[in-house]
N, C-alpha and C positions, 0 to 999 in steps of 0.2 A: 504493500500500500504506500510505503514511503516514496518509492520510485515514481509512482503515479502523481504524488503531490508535486514533485519536481517537474514532471512533464506538464501538468496543468499550469503551474506557475510560468513555465516557458511559453506556453500557448497564450496565456493572458498578457504576458509581457510583449509578445509579438503583436497582439492586437493593439496595445497601447503605443507601440512603435509606429504602427500605421496611423493611429490617431495623432501622434506627435508630428509626423510628417505632413499629414493633410491639414491639420490646424495651423501649423506654422506656415504652410504654403498659402492657405486662404487668408492669413493675416496680412499678406502683402497687398491685398486689395482693400479699399476703403470699407466695403460692406462686410469684410471678414474680420474686422478688428475684435469683435466680441468673441468670436470663435477662437481667435488667436490666443486669448487669455487662457485657454486650456492647454497650451503647449508646455508651459512649465510644470503644471501638476502631472501631466502625462509622463514627462521625463522622470519626475521624482518617484512616482508610484512604480513606474517600470523598473527603476533601480532597486526598489525594495523587493519586487517579485524576482528579479534575477539573483539577488542575494539569497533568497529562499531556495531557488532552484539549484544554485551551485552548492549551497550548504547541504542540500539533500544529497547531491552527488558525493560530497566528502563523507557524509554519514554512511552511505551504503558501501563505500570503499572501506571505511573504518571497521564496519561490522562484517565485511566480506560477504555481502549478499550475493551468493552465487546463482541466484535466479535471474540476475541482471546480466545480459550478455557482455557488456563492457567490463564489469567486474570479473566475470569468469575468464575473460580473455587477457586481462592485464593484472590479475592479482592471484594470491594463493593464501590458503588458510594459515600456513606456517611462516609467512613473510613477516619481517619486523614491522611494527606499526608505522614508523616513519615512512617506509617505502609503500605501505598500503595507502597512506594518505597521498604520497607523491604520485602513486599510480593513477590518481584521479585526473592528473593533467599530463601523465607520461604516455599519452596515446592520442590518436587523432580526434575522436569525439570530445573527450574531456578537455583537451587543450583548446578546441574551438569554443566550447562553452565558457572556459575561463576567459578567453579573448573577449567574447560578447559581454560577459559579466563585468569585466573591468571597463569596457567601453561604455556600457550603459550606466554604471556607477559614476563614471566621469561626467556623463551627460547630466545625471541627476545633480551632481555637485555644482555644475555650471548653472543649471536652472535654479538652484537654491540660493547661490551666493552672488553670481555675476550681475552687477548693476551698472557697470561703466559704459556699456554700449547703448545706443538707442534701442528701444524695445523692438522695433521692426527688425533691426539687424540681429538682435538676440533670438527672436523667433525664427528668422531665416536660418540662423546657425543651428538651432535645435532641430529644425525641420530637416536640414541636411544630415545631421547626426542620426535622426530617426530613419532616414532613407538608407543610410549605410548599414545601420543595425538591422533593418528589415531584410536585407539580402542575406545576412548571416543567420538570421532566424530561419529563413526559408531553407538555407543549407542544412541547419541542424535538424529541423523538424521533418524534412522530406528526404534527406540524403544521409544524415549522420546522427540519428537519434541516440543520445547517450543513455536514455532510460529504457531502451528496448528490452523486453523480457525474453527469456529462453522458454521453449515449451516444457523442457525438463531441466531443473536446476543441476548445475555441474557438481561434481563431488569435491574437488579440491581447488580447481582453478589452474590456468596455464602459467600464471606468474608474469612478472615484468622482466623485460630484457635485462640480463645481469649487468651489462655495461651501463645501464641507467640506474642500477641500484647503488647509488652513490649520493652522499649528502650534498655534494656540489650540484648534481643534476636535480636535486629536490628544489633548489632555489634558482637555478639558471633559467629555466623556461619562464617562470612567472615574471622575473625582472624584464626579460625580453618582451613579453606580452604587454607589460605596462608601457614599455617604450613604444611598441607598435601602436598601442591604443592612444597614447599621447599624440602621436602623429595623426591619428584619425581625427582627434579633437581639433588639431591645428588645421587639418583639411576642411573640417566643417566650418571653422571660423572664416577661412578663406572664401568658401562658397557663400556664406552668409554676407560677407563684406562685398563680394562681387555683385550679388543679387541686388543689394540695396545701395550699391555705389558708395560704400563707406570704408574704403581702404585708407584709414586715418591712423594717427598715432594712438588714439584710444583703442582702436581695433588691435594694434600691435601690443599695447600694454595688457589687454585682456588675454591675448593668445600667448604671450611670452612665458608665463609660469608653466603652461602645459608643454611648451617646446622644451623648456629647461628640464622639467620632470621627465619627459620622454628621453632627452639626451642623457641625463644622469642614469636612468634605468637601463638604456641600451649600453652605456659604458660599463656598468656593473655586470650586465648579462654577458657581454662579450668577454670581459675579463675573467668572469667565473667559468665560462665555457672554454676559454683558452687554457685556463689552469686545469680544468677537468681533462681536456684532451692531452695535456702535458703529462699528468701523473697517472691517468687511468688507462689510456690506450697502450702504454708501454713502448711507444715508438720514439720517445725522447724529444718530441717536438711540441711547440706551443701553437703553431699555425701551419696548416697544410694547404691553404688555398682550396680547401674542399668547397664545392658549390654551396653546401648548407652553411658553412662559415661565411662565405661571401654573401649569402642571403641576409645575414644579420649585419655585415659590415656596410653594405650599400645604404640601408636606411640611416646608419650612423653618420656616414659621410654627408648625406643630404641633410640630416638634422643638424650637423655642425654648421654647414653653410646657412641653413635657415635660422639657426640661433643667432648668428652674427647679424644677419639681415634684419630680423625682427627687432633686435636690440637697437640698431641704428634707426629704424623707423619709429620705434617707441620714444627714443630720446632726442632724435635729430630730424625727424620727418623727412627721411631720405630712403632710397632703395625700395620704393613701393612695389614696383614691378618685380624686382628680385624676390621680395618677400612672398608675393602671390604665387609666382612660378615655383619657388622652392617648397612652398606648402603643398602644392600638388605633387611635385616630384618626390618629396619625402614619403608621402603616403603611398604613392605609386610603387616605390621600392619595397615598402613593407608588404603591400599586396602581392607584388611579384615574388617576394621571398616566401609568402604563404603558399602561393601557387606551386613554386618549385619544390617545397618540402612535402606537400601533400598531394601532388599530382601523380606520383609514381614515375616521373621522368628521371629522377635522380636516385642513385644508390649510395647510401651513406649510413654510418653507424648511428646517426641521430636524425635521419629523415623518416617521416611517416610514409612508407611506401604503400600507397593505397591504390584503388582502382582508378583508371583514367576518367571515369564518369564524374567522380568527385573533383578531379583536377579541372575538367571542362566546366563544371559549375563555378569554381573559384575564378577561372579565366573569364567567364562571362561576367561575374561580379566586377572583376578588375576593369574589363572593357567598358562596362556601364558607368561605374563610378569615375574612373579617370577620364574616359572619353567624354563623358558629360561635362566634367570640370574643365577640360581643355576647350570644348566648344563654348562654354560659358565665358571663359577667359578671352577667347577670340572675339566674342560679341561685346564684351565689356572692356576690352583693352583700351579703347579710345577714351573711356571715362576714368581710367586710373591716372590721376594727376602725377606729374613728374616728381613732385616733392622738391625739397630744398636742394640747391646746387652746392657743389663743393669742388675745391681745387684738386689738381693731380697730386700735389704733396699734402695729403691730409690723412687722418685716420680712416675716414670713409673710403678713400681710394685704396688703402692697404687692405681693408676688408673686402672690397670688390675684387681686388686681385686674388686674394686667397679664396674667395668664393669661386672664381673661375678655375683656380687650380684644383679645388675640391671637386668641382663638377667634372674636370678632366680625369681625375683619379677615379671618380665614380664611373665614368665612361669606360676607362680601362678595365675595371673590375667587371662591369656589366658585359662587355664584349668577351672577356676571357671566360666568363661563366656561361654565356649563352652560345658561343660559337661551337663548342663540342656538341651541344644538343642539336644545333642546326645541321652540323656536319653529319651527325648520326642519322638524321632524318633522310639524308641522301646516301645512306649506306656507306659512310666513310667515318672511321673512328679516329678522333684526334684527341690528344691529351694536352691540356694547357695547365702549366704549373709554374713553379718559381722562375724558370728561365724566361718566362714571358712577364709575369706579374712584377717581379722585383726590379729589373732594369727599366721597364716601360713606366711603371709607377714612380720610380725614383726621378725620372725626368721632370715630373710635376711636383713631387714631394719636397725636394730640396729648395727650389725657389720659394715654395710656400713657407718653409721653415725660416728662410732668410727674412721674408716680409713679416712673419709672425714675430720675429725678434725686434724688428724696427717699428711695426705698427703701433704698439701700445705707448711708445714714446712720442708719437706725433700728436699734434693738437687736432681738434675737430675743425671742420670747414676748410682751414687753410693753415699752412705752416711753412717755415723755411728750413730746408735741410741743414743749413749751417748751424742751426740751434742744437742739433743732436749729433753732430759729427764726432765729437770727442768720445762719448760713450760707445758709439758704434765702431769707431776706430779701435777702441780697446777690445771690444768683443771680437772684431775681425782678427786682431793681432793674436788673441788667445786661441782662436780657431786655427789660425795658420801655424802657431806653435805646436798645437796638438797634432796637426798633420805631419809636420816635420819630425817631431820626436817619435811618433808612432812608426813612420816609415824607416827611421834609423834603427829602431829597436827590434822590430819584428817584420816578417813577411806577411802582408795582408792584402786582401782583395780591395778593389776600389770602393765598392758600396759600403762595406763595414768601416773602411777608413773615413769616408765622408760622414757616415753615421756617427762615429765617435766625435769628429770635429764639430759637427752641427749640434750634437747633443750638449756638449760642454758650452758652446756659444749660446745656445738657446736657454740653458739653465741660468747662465749669468744674466742674459738680457731679460729673462722673465722677472728677475728681482729688481731691475732698475727702476720700475715705476714706484718702488717704495723708498727710493733714496731721498734724503732730505725731508722726510715726513715723520711725524710722531706716529708710531705703529698703532697706538691705541685709538687714534683718530682716523685711521684708514677705514674707508667704507667696506662693508662686507662684500659688496659687488667687486671692488678692486681686489680684495683678498681672493675672491673666487677666480678672477681672471689670472692672477699671479700663480695660484696653485694649479690651475688647469694647464697653463702653459709649462709650468715646471714639471708637472706630471708627464706631459708629452716628451719633454727632454729626458726625464728619468727612464721612461719606457724605451725611448730610442737608444739610449746608452746601453740598456740591457739587451736589446735586440742586436746591436752592433757587436757587443762583447761576446754574446753567445755565438754569433755567426763566425766571428774572427778567431776566437781562442778556445773553442770547445775541443775536447779530446774524447775519442771513443775507443773502446777495446772490447772485442769479442773473444772470450777465452773458454777453454774446456778445462775445468779444475777438478782435481781430486781433493778430498778432505785434507787440509793442511797446506795445500799449495797456495801461492800468492801471485798477484799480477799487479803491474804498475799502470795507472791511468792518470795522466797529468802529474800533479804533485802527490797523488794518493797511492798508498800501498794497501791492497785489499786481499784478505786471506779468507778462504772458505773454511769455516770451522765445523760445518755439518749441515745436513738436510733432514728435517723431521716432519712427520704429518701433524696437522692441526685441523681444527674444525670451527665453523661459525654457525650462525642461526639457520642458514639454508645453503651451506656450502661446506666442502672439505677442501683441504689444500696441502701441498708440500711447501714447507717454509725453509728457506736457506738462512743460515746464520753466518753473516759476513762481518769480519773484523776489519775496520778501515781506519787508517791513521794518515793524517796530513803532515807530510814532512817528518819532523822529529817529534811531533805532538803526540798526545795520548790517543789511544785507539777508541773507537766507538763501534757499536753494533748496529747493523742494518739488517732488516728481515724481509726481503722480497718473497713473494708467494706466487705459486702457480695454482689457481683455484679451479675447482669443478663445482658448478652450481647444479642443482636439480630443480625441476619444475620452474622454468624450462631447463633442460640439460644443456650446459654450455661451459666451455673452458675459457678462462680469462687469466691474464697476468696482472698482478698487483705490484707495481713498482715500489721501491723503498727509496726515500729521499733523506739525505744527510746535508743539512744546511749550515753554511758558514757565512760570515759577513761578506765574503767575496765570491759566493757562488754555491752550487749544489752538486753533490755526488748523487748520481742517479743509477740505480741498480735494478736489473730485471733477471729473474730466474728462468732458464729455458729447460729443455728436456735432458734426460740422462742418456749417456751413450752406453754402448755394450760393455765397455771396459770400466764402467763405474764412475766415469767423470761426469760433471754437470756443466752444461752450457750456462755461462754467465755473461751478460752484456752490461758494460759499465760506461757511463759518460761522466766527464767532469765539465761542468757548464759554468764558466765564470760569469758572475753578476746576472745570471738568468732571472733571479728573483726581482730584479729592478723592473722587469717587464710588467709584472703583476702589481708591484707597489706603485709603479707609474700610473697604471689604470685606476687604482684606488685613489691616487692623488687627483687625477682628472675628475673623477666622480665627486670627490670631496669639494673641489673647486666649484663645480656646477651646483652642488647642494648649497654652498655658502652664498653663491650669487642668487639662487632662488630665494633663500631666506632674506637676503638683503633687499631684493625687490619687493617681497611681500611686506616686510617691515616698513619700507618707504611708502608703499600703498596705504598701509594702515595709518601712518603718520599724516599723510596728505588727506585722507578721509576724515580724520579727527580734526585737522585744521579747518577743513571746509565746514564740518559740522559746527565747530565752535564759532566760526565766522557767521554762519547762518543764524545761530542763536543770538549773537550780538546784534545782528541787523534786525532781528525780530523784536529785541528788547528796546532798541533805541527809541521808537515812537512812544513807548509807554513812559520813558524817562522824561 
């Protein structure tokens, strides 16, 4: 009966989404203003119904209701509780319900709190949000019902893919979905502003918190997914240019450009057309990623390989939503005012340049992701990987990093380059010194070399906006920018170091034998069986010492899961301030030796710390903007009270 409650709530929410769309659309006409007043309540009640529906799904997974097809296919009675709960979104149907739930809750929050925009623009925005949600409701109810019952309940359940039974993957998908949904909100704001011809700073200020929240969530989701791939897959890498990885990277690139554009529009009334176009592009990339992951056209350890009919459904939604928005933009482009002008040497120009570079990188990733699929359609198999993505992407990345270092030092509207030449000369000199010293000390490829130089230069340049200022008085938004740019520098330093200085060793060891990898001496002390809640494993005991230092123990495992039956490797990591030792246990040979693969990865942890710094910077900026909005609202309120009291005095 519980599953039916969730399904009924889903149907009722779909009906309210239709009402939200129709009422908001009718409100655009004079005679529909009264009906338009139902738009906000429809969005709020719809949010409550979706919360009930998703809570129902979580409950039936928690109690392992094996009469529900989705639970029987993705859970097991003996699975740990945390993975029972995570199983609710670790599948196609549940993840789509989570997507719609977050989107509808965001719409409800907008309807409840947002008062900065003209009411017609707000109603048009909510109408667009209802229309987008309506497509996903249809997808869930007619193609991917998460509450479908089995004729006969299963006995135990098939279980969740063992590779997904990891605490990192319990949190990685929800953060990505929050990011995707934030971009859907930005898309709805863009549609509402175009329909009512209100592409104004107020529109940008209303949209900016959602873009920031989406960007922070995408950053966290990508960082968590990268770390999961690094330690869980046992391949020793943090990024493989897997199409599913690219499906999350492309919205992040578009969201980064959108974030800068919407901030300029909100504070300086410029880049109106950029903001509108990037709002459409960012949501297009999230929809494209959804299609790629769920259409069955990709094979990946974290793709939902489902039937092509579902993929065609999502492709149709993509074409309707994005095609309609592009047609609307074409019809309304003439009414989008140019905004304030600015000089070539200004912070706005730096942001425009970096938006162009980000768009170019997005194009590189999009082409590399789709080209193999197009080639396969013509019976030709092509593999596109690091030899394409790394050098071609670097052509646009390094100029972008250079302008990223300069841009925050420039003034708005107009500036003179002579004003900032001294700090920039210092940064350039340090970058050149890093290049020369690195070339003299080690043999290194060109891309890691440039990465090291640019990372050091960007790290120093990112702190320059703080010079000469009392740190306690620095605005949170400025701290957010500084930390985000510093995080990019830290992550780039980790990527360059890992690429340039990593050591790898594959050895067949008997108990008591040792092997050297980088600065480490690693000895196999034994291999013993062990067991977990739903797996058994062989666990190696490796003694590792760095140089003359004390030895530490690492325990890589070769696991065998049951229900479903699958063999996996569990890497063991030993972290120092300057990197990580990475160990993987392989198979035993006939002579009793064990295969052991070892990597020494200098400063690899900087990649993930950098991602967290970027997200922290975005979070501080978001808090700073919200506090500023609250202060301005209080000032306006107090001013209105004073004006109201003056006549009585």
